[in-house]
Backbone as CSV, one residue per row, in Angstrom:
resi,resn,N_x,N_y,N_z,CA_x,CA_y,CA_z,C_x,C_y,C_z
1,ALA,5.797,4.970,4.958,6.135,5.114,3.549,4.879,5.430,2.759
2,GLU,5.024,6.279,1.737,3.864,6.653,0.942,3.515,5.529,-0.017
3,PRO,2.238,5.220,-0.175,1.846,4.184,-1.123,2.012,4.654,-2.553
4,ALA,2.301,3.733,-3.448,2.424,4.075,-4.861,1.049,4.272,-5.460
5,ALA,0.928,5.262,-6.334,-0.352,5.514,-6.990,-0.599,4.454,-8.048
6,GLY,-1.861,4.112,-8.258,-2.202,3.071,-9.208,-3.022,3.593,-10.352
7,ALA,-3.737,2.713,-10.989,-4.487,3.064,-12.190,-5.810,3.707,-11.852
8,PRO,-6.296,4.587,-12.739,-7.658,5.103,-12.574,-8.652,3.948,-12.581
9,SER,-9.752,4.138,-11.891,-10.757,3.088,-11.783,-11.939,3.378,-12.684
10,ASP,-12.794,2.395,-12.819,-14.022,2.549,-13.588,-14.989,3.417,-12.805
11,PRO,-15.528,4.517,-13.385,-16.468,5.370,-12.650,-17.673,4.606,-12.133
12,ALA,-18.019,3.486,-12.748,-19.176,2.725,-12.284,-18.957,2.139,-10.906
13,ASP,-17.679,2.057,-10.490,-17.389,1.497,-9.171,-17.498,2.528,-8.063
14,ASP,-17.557,3.820,-8.412,-17.446,4.860,-7.403,-18.573,4.848,-6.397
15,ASP,-19.792,4.489,-6.826,-20.928,4.520,-5.912,-20.817,3.474,-4.825
16,ASP,-19.970,2.449,-5.048,-19.863,1.378,-4.067,-18.741,1.622,-3.065
17,ALA,-17.907,2.625,-3.297,-16.708,2.775,-2.482,-17.018,3.124,-1.039
18,ALA,-18.045,3.937,-0.802,-18.339,4.341,0.570,-18.727,3.165,1.437
19,ALA,-19.398,2.181,0.845,-19.838,1.031,1.612,-18.722,0.034,1.873
20,ALA,-17.577,0.213,1.225,-16.505,-0.767,1.335,-15.825,-0.740,2.682
21,ASP,-16.037,0.323,3.467,-15.366,0.464,4.746,-16.290,0.181,5.914
22,ALA,-17.331,-0.598,5.729,-18.311,-0.839,6.782,-17.690,-1.465,8.022
23,ASP,-16.647,-2.287,7.832,-16.036,-2.946,8.970,-15.259,-1.978,9.844
24,ALA,-15.019,-0.752,9.343,-14.232,0.206,10.110,-15.061,0.963,11.130
25,ALA,-16.360,0.867,11.105,-17.204,1.633,12.017,-17.130,1.046,13.417
26,PRO,-17.028,1.909,14.453,-17.048,1.418,15.818,-18.346,0.678,16.104
27,GLU,-18.293,-0.278,17.006,-19.458,-1.069,17.340,-20.592,-0.179,17.829
28,GLY,-21.793,-0.465,17.363,-22.962,0.288,17.812,-23.279,1.489,16.966
29,GLU,-22.455,1.772,15.924,-22.686,2.940,15.087,-23.212,2.513,13.732
30,SER,-24.214,1.674,13.718,-24.757,1.153,12.479,-25.805,2.088,11.917
31,ALA,-26.207,1.807,10.680,-27.217,2.637,10.030,-28.515,2.595,10.823
32,GLY,-29.178,3.745,10.885,-30.449,3.820,11.572,-30.318,4.366,12.974
33,ARG,-29.215,4.135,13.642,-29.045,4.653,14.998,-28.669,6.126,14.991
34,ARG,-27.967,6.541,13.926,-27.632,7.951,13.777,-28.029,8.363,12.367
35,PRO,-29.288,8.676,12.146,-29.759,8.972,10.794,-29.107,10.218,10.224
36,VAL,-28.992,10.244,8.897,-28.421,11.398,8.217,-29.413,12.540,8.281
37,GLN,-29.023,13.645,8.905,-29.912,14.794,9.032,-29.875,15.652,7.771
38,SER,-28.692,15.793,7.192,-28.544,16.616,5.995,-27.305,16.148,5.250
39,SER,-27.435,15.877,3.969,-26.296,15.382,3.206,-25.228,16.460,3.080
40,LEU,-23.985,16.055,3.254,-22.849,16.960,3.127,-22.168,16.839,1.771
41,THR,-22.802,16.147,0.829,-22.242,16.027,-0.513,-22.011,17.416,-1.111
42,GLY,-20.796,17.641,-1.614,-20.457,18.936,-2.185,-19.907,19.936,-1.181
43,ASN,-19.909,19.574,0.091,-19.304,20.411,1.118,-17.920,19.870,1.464
44,VAL,-17.247,20.555,2.372,-15.984,20.042,2.888,-16.125,19.773,4.381
45,LEU,-15.287,18.871,4.867,-15.152,18.623,6.294,-13.778,19.128,6.721
46,ILE,-13.776,20.061,7.656,-12.532,20.623,8.179,-12.216,19.908,9.488
47,ALA,-11.037,19.306,9.573,-10.664,18.549,10.760,-10.528,19.474,11.959
48,MET,-11.159,19.098,13.058,-11.080,19.855,14.296,-9.903,19.350,15.140
49,PRO,-9.388,20.171,16.051,-8.226,19.751,16.853,-8.452,18.475,17.651
50,ARG,-9.688,18.186,18.052,-9.932,17.014,18.877,-9.936,15.709,18.086
51,LEU,-9.907,15.793,16.749,-9.861,14.590,15.938,-8.504,13.921,16.114
52,GLY,-8.513,12.691,16.619,-7.266,12.043,16.991,-6.572,11.280,15.885
53,ASP,-7.202,11.110,14.734,-6.629,10.307,13.660,-5.559,11.106,12.913
54,PRO,-4.288,10.656,12.942,-3.230,11.427,12.267,-3.404,11.497,10.758
55,ASN,-4.219,10.597,10.184,-4.473,10.662,8.739,-5.202,11.942,8.345
56,PHE,-5.854,12.586,9.328,-6.689,13.738,9.009,-6.274,15.007,9.758
57,SER,-5.110,15.004,10.362,-4.659,16.184,11.103,-4.556,17.398,10.186
58,HIS,-5.200,18.491,10.556,-5.198,19.728,9.778,-5.579,19.469,8.320
59,SER,-6.611,18.667,8.133,-7.013,18.299,6.781,-8.349,18.918,6.402
60,VAL,-8.595,18.934,5.099,-9.878,19.334,4.524,-10.284,18.232,3.554
61,THR,-11.516,17.753,3.678,-11.995,16.654,2.846,-13.185,17.112,2.028
62,LEU,-13.088,16.967,0.718,-14.194,17.295,-0.180,-15.121,16.094,-0.261
63,MET,-16.385,16.274,0.123,-17.327,15.164,0.184,-17.954,14.904,-1.182
64,LEU,-17.760,13.689,-1.680,-18.340,13.300,-2.961,-19.693,12.630,-2.801
65,SER,-19.920,11.975,-1.681,-21.215,11.347,-1.426,-21.425,11.213,0.071
66,HIS,-22.685,11.304,0.498,-23.037,11.188,1.919,-24.514,10.843,2.003
67,GLY,-24.805,9.693,2.568,-26.189,9.256,2.697,-26.300,8.120,3.690
68,ILE,-27.425,7.423,3.644,-27.670,6.380,4.630,-26.733,5.188,4.459
69,GLU,-26.110,5.041,3.284,-25.187,3.933,3.064,-23.757,4.270,3.434
70,GLY,-23.512,5.481,3.919,-22.172,5.881,4.310,-21.753,7.152,3.600
71,ALA,-20.465,7.411,3.620,-19.959,8.652,3.039,-18.589,8.412,2.424
72,LEU,-18.257,9.238,1.440,-16.975,9.144,0.758,-16.507,10.547,0.426
73,GLY,-15.218,10.799,0.645,-14.654,12.095,0.329,-13.200,11.981,-0.081
74,ILE,-12.701,13.032,-0.704,-11.302,13.119,-1.107,-10.608,14.116,-0.187
75,VAL,-9.610,13.636,0.556,-8.819,14.521,1.401,-7.914,15.359,0.494
76,LEU,-7.929,16.662,0.670,-7.091,17.550,-0.141,-5.705,17.592,0.487
77,GLY,-5.036,16.436,0.409,-3.816,16.204,1.163,-2.548,16.656,0.472
78,PRO,-1.403,16.336,1.086,-0.102,16.763,0.555,0.293,15.975,-0.680
79,THR,1.321,16.467,-1.357,1.842,15.751,-2.516,2.589,14.497,-2.075
80,MET,2.611,13.520,-2.985,3.319,12.278,-2.771,4.568,12.261,-3.663
81,LYS,5.239,11.123,-3.692,6.445,11.013,-4.512,6.138,10.613,-5.944
82,THR,4.918,10.149,-6.191,4.535,9.688,-7.525,4.101,10.863,-8.396
83,SER,4.622,10.943,-9.606,4.220,11.999,-10.531,3.002,11.550,-11.333
84,ILE,2.256,12.516,-11.826,1.112,12.200,-12.677,1.587,11.505,-13.950
85,ALA,2.770,11.884,-14.440,3.314,11.243,-15.634,3.482,9.742,-15.426
86,GLU,3.869,9.324,-14.216,4.016,7.896,-13.922,2.670,7.188,-13.962
87,VAL,1.614,7.855,-13.483,0.274,7.270,-13.543,-0.155,7.079,-14.981
88,CYS,0.255,7.982,-15.863,-0.153,7.933,-17.268,0.545,6.826,-18.058
89,GLN,1.755,6.465,-17.666,2.586,5.575,-18.480,1.925,4.248,-18.838
90,PRO,1.271,3.539,-17.900,0.685,2.242,-18.271,-0.384,2.331,-19.356
91,PHE,-0.934,3.527,-19.572,-1.996,3.701,-20.559,-1.479,4.296,-21.866
92,GLY,-0.160,4.457,-21.948,0.410,5.051,-23.149,0.057,6.519,-23.297
93,ILE,-0.229,7.172,-22.193,-0.601,8.593,-22.197,0.623,9.423,-21.828
94,ARG,0.868,10.469,-22.594,1.962,11.394,-22.296,1.386,12.651,-21.658
95,TRP,1.864,12.966,-20.471,1.398,14.163,-19.771,2.078,15.376,-20.381
96,ARG,1.347,16.152,-21.171,1.924,17.205,-22.007,1.654,18.610,-21.454
97,ARG,1.426,18.743,-20.206,0.917,20.009,-19.689,2.018,21.012,-19.320
98,GLY,3.052,21.102,-20.120,4.050,22.146,-19.960,4.647,22.182,-18.570
99,PRO,4.486,23.306,-17.850,5.056,23.419,-16.506,4.534,22.348,-15.538
100,ASP,3.385,21.726,-15.879,2.819,20.694,-15.013,3.425,19.315,-15.263
101,ALA,4.461,19.244,-16.113,4.993,17.950,-16.518,5.509,17.138,-15.336
102,THR,5.963,17.812,-14.309,6.476,17.114,-13.129,5.492,17.175,-11.964
103,GLN,4.256,17.534,-12.249,3.255,17.648,-11.193,3.092,16.311,-10.480
104,LEU,2.925,16.377,-9.151,2.847,15.176,-8.329,1.409,14.842,-7.954
105,VAL,1.173,13.565,-7.774,-0.100,13.096,-7.238,-0.192,13.526,-5.774
106,ARG,-1.418,13.838,-5.324,-1.635,14.212,-3.927,-2.364,13.098,-3.183
107,SER,-2.126,13.035,-1.904,-2.792,12.030,-1.081,-4.254,12.400,-0.896
108,GLY,-5.144,11.440,-1.226,-6.575,11.690,-1.116,-7.225,11.010,0.078
109,GLY,-6.442,10.264,0.862,-7.006,9.595,2.022,-6.433,8.204,2.203
110,PRO,-6.722,7.579,3.341,-6.091,6.299,3.680,-6.714,5.072,3.026
111,CYS,-7.900,5.197,2.444,-8.586,4.038,1.862,-8.148,3.816,0.412
112,GLU,-7.872,2.564,0.070,-7.498,2.189,-1.298,-6.492,3.160,-1.909
113,PRO,-5.280,3.211,-1.379,-4.308,4.195,-1.879,-3.927,4.005,-3.338
114,GLY,-4.265,2.866,-3.940,-3.994,2.681,-5.355,-5.069,3.221,-6.269
115,ARG,-6.120,3.767,-5.683,-7.231,4.284,-6.480,-7.003,5.762,-6.805
116,ILE,-7.118,6.093,-8.091,-6.802,7.443,-8.559,-8.086,8.221,-8.848
117,TRP,-8.095,9.479,-8.406,-9.221,10.384,-8.641,-8.719,11.608,-9.392
118,LEU,-9.457,12.033,-10.388,-9.108,13.185,-11.217,-10.112,14.296,-10.964
119,LEU,-9.671,15.403,-10.396,-10.530,16.560,-10.164,-10.096,17.672,-11.105
120,HIS,-11.033,18.161,-11.906,-10.667,19.214,-12.856,-11.637,20.385,-12.758
121,GLY,-11.157,21.537,-13.228,-11.951,22.750,-13.199,-12.626,23.011,-14.533
122,GLY,-13.135,24.226,-14.658,-13.829,24.603,-15.890,-15.328,24.687,-15.686
123,ALA,-15.997,25.259,-16.659,-17.436,25.484,-16.544,-18.243,24.205,-16.637
124,ALA,-17.747,23.224,-17.395,-18.513,21.994,-17.619,-17.605,20.784,-17.471
125,PRO,-18.170,19.645,-17.068,-17.344,18.440,-16.929,-16.931,17.889,-18.292
126,LEU,-15.733,17.349,-18.344,-15.285,16.637,-19.532,-15.931,15.245,-19.559
127,PRO,-15.869,14.544,-20.696,-16.412,13.188,-20.738,-15.856,12.300,-19.620
128,ASP,-16.711,11.507,-19.022,-16.381,10.597,-17.912,-16.175,11.323,-16.588
129,ALA,-16.574,12.583,-16.501,-16.516,13.316,-15.237,-17.921,13.788,-14.864
130,VAL,-18.145,13.995,-13.576,-19.413,14.533,-13.086,-19.116,15.754,-12.227
131,THR,-20.071,16.651,-12.142,-19.894,17.888,-11.390,-20.167,17.662,-9.909
132,VAL,-19.225,18.078,-9.089,-19.394,18.053,-7.628,-19.927,19.395,-7.149
133,LEU,-19.315,20.449,-7.646,-19.671,21.833,-7.352,-19.409,22.645,-8.619
134,PRO,-19.971,23.841,-8.735,-19.625,24.676,-9.881,-18.111,24.859,-9.989
135,GLY,-17.560,24.480,-11.129,-16.124,24.625,-11.335,-15.279,23.491,-10.802
136,ILE,-15.901,22.451,-10.242,-15.163,21.291,-9.741,-15.864,20.025,-10.230
137,HIS,-15.144,19.215,-10.985,-15.699,18.002,-11.570,-14.767,16.834,-11.253
138,VAL,-15.315,15.634,-11.115,-14.509,14.490,-10.705,-14.771,13.290,-11.601
139,GLY,-13.734,12.514,-11.840,-13.830,11.268,-12.573,-12.641,10.404,-12.238
140,SER,-12.551,9.234,-12.883,-11.449,8.337,-12.544,-11.072,7.401,-13.691
141,SER,-11.431,7.746,-14.914,-11.216,6.827,-16.025,-9.960,7.179,-16.817
142,PRO,-9.369,6.185,-17.493,-8.234,6.475,-18.385,-8.600,7.461,-19.503
143,LEU,-9.848,7.411,-19.982,-10.275,8.362,-21.007,-10.141,9.791,-20.502
144,LEU,-10.632,10.049,-19.290,-10.540,11.392,-18.723,-9.093,11.782,-18.482
145,LEU,-8.277,10.846,-18.013,-6.858,11.125,-17.806,-6.199,11.561,-19.109
146,GLY,-6.519,10.866,-20.207,-5.954,11.226,-21.500,-6.401,12.596,-21.973
147,LEU,-7.656,12.923,-21.753,-8.152,14.236,-22.143,-7.464,15.347,-21.356
148,LEU,-7.315,15.125,-20.046,-6.690,16.145,-19.205,-5.211,16.305,-19.515
149,ALA,-4.575,15.248,-19.989,-3.166,15.332,-20.362,-2.944,16.315,-21.503
150,GLU,-3.965,16.530,-22.321,-3.849,17.408,-23.483,-4.420,18.800,-23.241
151,ARG,-5.193,18.972,-22.169,-5.938,20.222,-21.966,-5.251,21.113,-20.937
152,GLU,-4.251,21.849,-21.395,-3.532,22.721,-20.478,-4.402,23.868,-19.965
153,ASP,-5.526,24.107,-20.643,-6.408,25.189,-20.230,-7.326,24.791,-19.079
154,VAL,-7.332,23.509,-18.712,-8.242,23.018,-17.676,-7.451,22.713,-16.406
155,PRO,-7.741,23.387,-15.289,-7.037,23.070,-14.036,-7.319,21.625,-13.622
156,VAL,-6.318,20.967,-13.056,-6.496,19.574,-12.654,-5.652,19.271,-11.421
157,MET,-6.183,18.428,-10.561,-5.449,17.839,-9.450,-5.731,16.343,-9.466
158,VAL,-4.705,15.534,-9.195,-4.836,14.092,-9.183,-4.568,13.595,-7.765
159,PHE,-5.484,12.759,-7.271,-5.398,12.273,-5.891,-5.362,10.757,-5.855
160,SER,-4.675,10.230,-4.853,-4.575,8.791,-4.644,-5.253,8.428,-3.328
161,GLY,-6.252,7.529,-3.389,-6.957,7.123,-2.179,-8.128,8.026,-1.862
162,TYR,-8.843,7.687,-0.801,-10.006,8.471,-0.384,-10.282,8.209,1.089
163,ALA,-11.230,8.941,1.643,-11.714,8.732,3.003,-13.112,8.141,2.931
164,GLY,-13.360,7.079,3.662,-14.669,6.437,3.644,-15.222,6.250,5.039
165,TRP,-16.533,6.374,5.147,-17.229,6.197,6.424,-18.341,5.170,6.250
166,ALA,-18.472,4.261,7.191,-19.565,3.302,7.196,-20.863,4.006,7.587
167,PRO,-22.013,3.375,7.385,-23.289,3.996,7.768,-23.284,4.439,9.235
168,GLY,-23.618,5.694,9.466,-23.701,6.229,10.814,-22.387,6.700,11.405
169,GLN,-21.269,6.314,10.819,-19.967,6.649,11.402,-19.682,8.150,11.347
170,LEU,-19.943,8.774,10.200,-19.676,10.202,10.086,-20.598,10.991,11.005
171,GLU,-21.855,10.569,11.124,-22.790,11.263,12.019,-22.269,11.229,13.464
172,PHE,-21.738,10.079,13.863,-21.163,9.957,15.208,-19.986,10.917,15.380
173,GLU,-19.103,10.973,14.384,-17.933,11.840,14.480,-18.330,13.315,14.496
174,LEU,-19.381,13.665,13.772,-19.873,15.040,13.809,-20.417,15.385,15.192
175,GLN,-21.124,14.434,15.801,-21.646,14.658,17.154,-20.514,14.822,18.168
176,GLN,-19.370,14.207,17.880,-18.207,14.325,18.757,-17.374,15.575,18.471
177,SER,-17.862,16.433,17.590,-17.169,17.676,17.206,-15.790,17.398,16.620
178,SER,-15.682,16.300,15.857,-14.422,15.975,15.200,-14.251,16.712,13.877
179,TRP,-15.365,17.163,13.300,-15.343,17.819,12.003,-16.173,19.095,12.039
180,LEU,-15.744,20.057,11.241,-16.506,21.283,11.031,-16.914,21.347,9.567
181,PRO,-18.191,21.199,9.237,-18.619,21.306,7.834,-18.431,22.729,7.317
182,GLY,-18.012,22.831,6.072,-17.822,24.138,5.462,-18.121,24.084,3.979
183,ASP,-18.021,25.237,3.318,-18.265,25.263,1.878,-16.935,25.263,1.131
184,MET,-17.036,25.220,-0.186,-15.868,24.969,-1.017,-15.991,25.771,-2.298
185,ASP,-14.857,26.177,-2.844,-14.860,26.742,-4.185,-13.638,26.248,-4.940
186,ALA,-13.623,26.496,-6.240,-12.548,25.970,-7.074,-11.185,26.536,-6.688
187,GLY,-11.156,27.770,-6.218,-9.888,28.384,-5.849,-9.181,27.658,-4.717
188,LEU,-9.955,27.151,-3.757,-9.366,26.430,-2.637,-8.696,25.150,-3.113
189,LEU,-9.230,24.543,-4.149,-8.670,23.299,-4.672,-7.507,23.546,-5.617
190,PHE,-7.690,24.424,-6.598,-6.720,24.539,-7.680,-5.676,25.640,-7.472
191,ASN,-5.954,26.612,-6.608,-5.054,27.757,-6.466,-4.445,27.886,-5.075
192,THR,-4.597,26.869,-4.248,-4.096,26.927,-2.883,-3.083,25.816,-2.653
193,ALA,-1.921,26.162,-2.107,-0.910,25.154,-1.809,-1.467,24.148,-0.802
194,PRO,-1.118,22.872,-0.931,-1.644,21.863,-0.001,-1.469,22.231,1.464
195,SER,-0.344,22.837,1.807,-0.085,23.185,3.203,-0.967,24.321,3.699
196,ASP,-1.617,25.050,2.775,-2.438,26.207,3.155,-3.935,25.933,3.068
197,VAL,-4.325,24.724,2.656,-5.740,24.444,2.421,-6.543,24.519,3.711
198,TRP,-6.039,23.962,4.795,-6.795,23.933,6.062,-7.106,25.353,6.540
199,GLU,-6.089,26.200,6.596,-6.326,27.577,7.030,-7.163,28.335,6.009
200,GLY,-6.999,28.023,4.727,-7.804,28.672,3.706,-9.280,28.351,3.858
201,ALA,-9.587,27.090,4.183,-10.979,26.704,4.398,-11.560,27.411,5.611
202,LEU,-10.756,27.585,6.641,-11.220,28.314,7.825,-11.476,29.783,7.499
203,ARG,-10.595,30.379,6.733,-10.767,31.802,6.383,-12.053,32.031,5.614
204,ARG,-12.445,31.062,4.785,-13.706,31.196,4.050,-14.889,31.297,5.001
205,MET,-14.723,30.791,6.228,-15.778,30.848,7.231,-15.509,31.930,8.273
206,SER,-14.546,32.816,7.953,-14.157,33.907,8.861,-13.680,33.365,10.202
207,LEU,-12.933,32.270,10.146,-12.395,31.640,11.346,-10.873,31.608,11.276
208,THR,-10.249,31.410,12.442,-8.805,31.239,12.540,-8.520,29.978,13.342
209,PRO,-7.322,29.399,13.174,-6.985,28.212,13.966,-7.095,28.434,15.467
210,SER,-6.753,29.631,15.929,-6.819,29.900,17.368,-8.241,29.821,17.895
211,MET,-9.223,30.131,17.050,-10.618,30.037,17.479,-11.018,28.584,17.704
212,LEU,-10.444,27.662,16.919,-10.742,26.249,17.116,-10.111,25.741,18.399
213,VAL,-8.867,26.131,18.620,-8.151,25.669,19.809,-8.802,26.180,21.081
214,SER,-9.334,27.396,21.021,-9.945,27.982,22.210,-11.326,27.448,22.499
215,GLY,-11.876,26.683,21.540,-13.232,26.131,21.735,-14.309,27.108,21.379
216,ALA,-13.970,28.181,20.646,-14.974,29.185,20.293,-15.893,28.717,19.191
217,VAL,-15.550,27.600,18.556,-16.345,27.095,17.435,-16.813,25.701,17.764
218,ALA,-18.078,25.428,17.511,-18.647,24.089,17.692,-19.049,23.554,16.340
219,SER,-18.746,22.298,16.075,-19.118,21.704,14.795,-20.582,21.361,14.797
220,ALA,-21.103,21.036,13.585,-22.510,20.708,13.435,-22.827,19.408,14.138
């Protein structure tokens, strides 16, 4: 069953989220044993066929942070049953975005499914948002939710939950060829159907799914 979406969180809590999943790391994969070679913040992780976790099958994850304390990303997952309008109701916010009035929240990952993330487009971040990449900004506050409810000119996607890695865990998974790092643009997020994101991310790298299955591609 899909989890119900909850309230936006305080942006001040976001820096601590990656460390919250430390108990999930396999034994022996602690910080220092697999040092971070290069931060993947602002990149995407494309799930490889050998990744056995069904939470990430054919998924693309936008990395918000990656360092020695762990990593955190938003899975660009499928829509859920919860509408953005339902998320707005407890704050007295009316979602006024015309055709987007029935827009649904998307699954952002298995961790803290009640945590809401707001990703919006445009040249500059709105108040309470920070820039991840040119044209992609993220926040999680009720203030930002209210602003986006009124700004039909600003593309927006709302996600519930996230993906988190303990220190060294993502490095281990990369060594196991579970993920293929790639780049990202606003079009992949705001103009691509959820079911097409995985193949769209591969096309940006001039790859096809058959190339992954055949083993023609090795992850970093």
